[in-house]
C-alpha positions in Angstrom: 0.0 0.0 0.0 1.5 3.3 -1.1 1.9 5.7 1.9 0.1 9.0 1.6 2.2 12.1 1.2 2.2 14.6 4.0 0.0 17.6 3.4 2.0 20.5 1.8 1.9 22.7 4.9 3.2 19.9 7.1 6.2 19.1 4.9 9.7 20.1 6.1 10.3 23.8 5.2 6.7 24.5 4.4 6.5 26.9 7.4 9.0 29.1 5.5 6.6 29.7 2.6 4.5 32.5 4.3 7.6 34.3 5.4 9.1 34.1 1.9 5.9 35.5 0.4 6.0 38.3 2.9 9.6 39.1 2.3 9.0 39.2 -1.5 6.1 41.6 -0.9 8.3 43.8 1.2 11.1 43.7 -1.4 8.6 44.7 -4.1 7.4 47.6 -2.0 10.9 49.0 -1.4 11.6 48.7 -5.2 8.4 50.6 -6.0 9.0 53.6 -3.7 12.7 53.6 -3.8 15.1 53.3 -0.7 15.9 57.0 -1.0 12.2 58.0 -0.3 12.1 55.7 2.7 15.4 57.0 4.0 14.2 60.6 3.6 10.9 59.9 5.5 12.9 58.4 8.4 15.3 61.3 8.5 12.3 63.8 8.7 10.9 62.2 11.9 10.1 64.5 14.8 11.6 63.1 18.0 9.1 64.8 20.3 6.1 63.2 18.5 7.8 59.8 18.5 8.2 60.1 22.3 4.5 61.0 22.5 3.6 58.0 20.4 5.8 55.7 22.6 4.1 57.2 25.7 0.7 56.3 24.3 2.0 52.8 23.7 3.0 52.7 27.3 -0.4 53.8 28.5 -2.2 51.2 26.2 0.1 48.4 27.5 -0.5 49.4 31.1 -4.2 49.7 30.5 -4.5 46.2 29.0 -2.4 44.8 31.9 -4.6 46.5 34.5 -7.7 45.1 32.8 -6.2 41.6 33.0 -5.2 42.1 36.6 -8.8 43.0 37.5 -9.9 39.7 36.1 -7.3 37.9 38.1 -8.2 39.8 41.3 -11.8 38.5 41.1 -10.3 34.9 40.9 -8.2 35.6 44.0 -4.8 36.5 42.6 -3.0 39.9 42.5 0.3 39.6 40.7 2.6 42.6 40.8 1.6 45.0 38.1 5.0 45.4 36.4 5.7 41.7 36.4 2.3 41.2 34.8 3.1 43.9 32.3 6.2 42.0 31.4 4.2 38.8 30.9 1.6 40.7 28.8 4.3 42.1 26.5 6.0 38.8 26.2 2.7 37.3 25.0 2.2 40.2 22.5 5.7 39.6 21.2 5.3 35.9 20.7 1.9 36.4 19.2 3.3 39.0 16.7 6.1 36.6 15.6 3.9 33.5 15.1 1.1 33.1 12.6 -2.5 33.0 14.0 -4.0 36.5 14.3 -1.7 37.3 17.2 -3.2 34.5 19.4 0.0 32.5 19.6 1.2 34.3 22.7 -1.9 33.6 24.9 -0.9 30.1 26.1 2.5 31.5 27.0 0.8 34.2 29.0 -1.2 31.6 31.0 2.0 29.5 31.6 4.0 32.5 32.7 1.4 34.0 35.0 0.9 30.5 36.7 4.6 30.8 37.7 3.7 33.8 39.7 1.6 31.8 42.0 -1.7 32.1 40.1 -3.8 28.9 40.0 -3.7 27.2 36.6 -7.5 27.4 36.1 -7.6 31.1 37.0 -4.5 31.7 34.7 -6.1 30.2 31.7 -9.7 31.6 32.3 -8.3 35.1 32.8 -6.3 35.0 29.5 -9.3 33.6 27.6 -11.7 36.3 28.9 -9.1 39.1 28.5 -8.6 38.1 24.9 -12.4 37.9 24.3 -12.9 41.4 25.6 -10.0 42.7 23.3 -11.4 41.0 20.3 -15.0 42.3 20.9 -13.7 45.9 21.2 -11.6 45.4 18.0 -14.7 44.2 16.1 -16.6 47.3 17.2 -13.9 49.6 16.0 -13.3 47.7 12.8 -17.0 48.3 11.9 -16.5 51.9 12.7 -13.4 52.1 10.6 -15.3 50.5 7.7 -18.0 53.1 7.9 -15.4 55.9 7.8 -13.5 54.3 5.0 -16.6 53.8 2.9 -16.6 57.5 2.2 -13.5 56.9 0.0 -14.0 53.4 -1.3 -17.3 51.9 -0.9 -16.4 48.6 -2.7 -13.4 47.8 -0.5 -15.2 48.8 2.7 -18.2 46.7 1.7 -16.0 43.6 1.2 -14.3 44.1 4.5 -17.6 44.7 6.2 -19.1 41.5 4.9 -16.1 39.6 6.5 -16.5 41.5 9.7 -20.2 40.8 9.9 -19.4 37.1 9.4 -16.8 37.2 12.1 -19.0 39.1 14.4 -21.9 36.7 14.0 -19.6 33.7 14.7 -18.1 35.6 17.7 -21.5 36.3 19.2 -22.8 32.8 18.5 -19.7 31.3 20.1 -20.0 33.5 23.2 -23.6 32.6 23.7 -22.9 28.9 23.2 -20.0 29.1 25.8 -22.1 30.9 28.3 -25.0 28.5 28.0 -22.7 25.5 28.2 -21.0 26.8 31.3 -24.3 27.9 32.8 -25.7 24.4 32.4 -22.8 22.9 34.3 -21.1 21.2 31.4 -17.4 21.3 30.8 -15.6 23.6 28.4 -12.0 23.2 27.3 -10.3 25.7 25.0 -8.5 23.2 22.7 -5.5 25.3 22.0 -4.8 25.5 25.7 -4.7 21.8 26.1 -0.8 21.4 25.8 -0.3 24.2 28.3 -2.9 22.7 30.7 -1.1 19.3 30.5 2.1 21.0 31.8 0.4 22.9 34.6 -0.9 19.9 36.5 -3.1 16.9 36.3 -5.4 17.3 33.4 -8.8 16.6 35.0 -8.2 18.9 37.9 -6.9 21.8 35.9 -9.7 21.6 33.3 -12.3 21.6 36.1 -10.7 24.6 37.7 -10.6 26.4 34.4 -14.3 25.8 33.9 -15.1 27.0 37.4 -13.0 30.2 36.9 -14.8 30.8 33.6 -18.2 30.5 35.2 -17.2 32.9 37.9 -16.2 35.5 35.4 -18.9 35.1 32.8 -21.9 34.4 35.1 -21.1 36.2 38.3 -19.0 39.2 37.2 -21.1 40.8 34.5 -20.7 44.3 35.8 -16.9 43.9 35.9 -17.0 42.5 32.3 -19.0 45.5 31.1 -16.6 47.9 32.8 -13.6 46.0 31.2 -15.3 46.1 27.8 -15.7 49.9 28.2 -12.0 50.2 29.1 -11.2 48.1 26.0 -13.1 50.6 23.8 -11.2 53.5 25.4 -7.9 51.8 24.8 -8.8 51.3 21.1 -9.3 55.1 20.9 -5.8 55.5 22.3 -4.4 53.0 19.8 -5.9 55.1 16.9 -4.4 58.2 18.5 -1.1 56.5 18.7 -1.1 55.6 15.0 -2.2 59.2 14.1 0.7 60.6 16.2 3.2 58.3 14.5 2.0 59.6 11.1 2.4 63.2 12.3 5.9 62.3 13.5 6.8 61.5 10.0 5.2 64.7 8.6 1.8 63.3 7.5 -1.5 64.5 8.9 -4.3 62.0 8.2 -8.0 62.7 7.8 -10.5 60.2 9.3 -10.9 58.1 6.2 -7.1 57.7 5.8 -6.7 56.9 9.5 -9.5 54.3 9.2 -7.8 52.8 6.1 -4.5 52.5 8.0 -6.2 50.8 11.0 -8.0 48.4 8.7 -4.7 47.6 6.9 -3.1 46.8 10.3 -6.0 44.6 11.3 -6.0 42.7 8.0 -2.2 42.2 8.0 -2.3 40.8 11.5 -4.9 38.2 10.6 -2.7 36.7 7.8 -0.4 33.7 8.6 2.8 35.5 8.2 5.5 35.5 11.0 6.0 39.1 12.1 3.5 40.1 9.3 6.5 40.6 7.2 5.6 42.4 4.0 1.8 42.1 4.9 1.8 45.2 7.2 3.5 47.4 4.6 1.5 46.0 1.7 -1.8 46.4 3.4 -1.0 50.0 4.3 -0.2 50.8 0.7 -3.4 49.1 -0.5 -5.8 50.7 1.9 -4.2 54.2 1.9 -4.1 54.2 -1.9 -7.8 53.2 -1.9 -8.5 56.1 0.5 -7.0 58.5 -2.0 -3.7 59.0 -0.2 -0.7 59.9 -2.3 2.6 58.0 -2.5 4.1 59.9 0.5 1.2 58.8 2.7 1.5 55.3 1.5 5.2 55.1 2.2 4.7 56.7 5.6 2.0 54.2 6.4 4.3 51.3 5.7 7.0 52.8 8.0 4.5 53.6 10.7 3.0 50.1 10.7 6.5 48.5 10.9 7.8 50.9 13.6 4.6 50.4 15.7 4.9 46.6 15.4 8.6 46.8 16.5 7.7 49.0 19.4 5.1 46.5 20.6 7.3 43.5 20.0 10.8 44.4 21.3 10.0 45.0 25.0 8.4 41.6 25.3 11.3 39.9 23.6 13.8 41.7 25.8 11.9 40.7 28.8 12.0 37.1 27.8 15.7 37.2 26.8 16.5 38.8 30.2 15.1 35.8 32.0 13.1 37.9 34.4 10.2 35.3 34.3 12.6 32.6 35.8 12.4 34.3 39.1 8.7 33.8 39.3 7.0 31.2 41.6 7.4 27.6 40.5 
């Protein structure tokens, strides 16, 4: 009997394909605009506005950390804020460098926070709910960005909106299903956390504790969840402001439609299976900003802003991991 060949994406070296495609896209972009244009844009950066953008990054990172800590506090754990911030940034970094819509760092977050003395069930449940809150706020803002972008390109905005509506319906249906399942006392296991749970303790006990923690958050803490969702919306506003300030730092002032296009480009790029969104971030910025009517300078600046912003969000977490600070946590 002839053995079946392994699926293409499981063959050795297949994981390099998305990265190669992204690298080629980035190379094409540099050839299109010219390295001199990119260098001139970088030289024109205003340091004071870059500092302001980085400060906004810090506020958003701290805000998301405090939101997560509030969930942990309800479950009986209060890790130190700045250690939790390091863990949060480490998760963001790993999520940014692995394919999967920036979800790859969430199991790492659960594992690292468990080393700070947080019970395994509470660690996983808090990460799941924190991510759900973030995704829900992102969906709300994505729809708003589509509405703003439609003033420049109805066709593209309509296509993106159809996708968002489909994702939103699936998201709501999944949330309702989960709440009902937990409310009826049945078990619920996030499958992608299974390898992490297996390392955190005996499987049955950890899964039961995770279900219990999820019930506490979803069924008993609705006021807290509503407040946390409001905070998530406010943080999304700061993210949009951060992007606008970065554009201004490189000499470009965006109108609302162009800002909406830039934000949609960032969201689309992060959803693609490209490690580090290499090439996708830059290409998406050029595509959406061109559709919004932005000239070549705005498109080039958008590509630079998207990459600079991704580096700013990724490097602190990587440095925290490399420094080994997490090794001093509870074991």
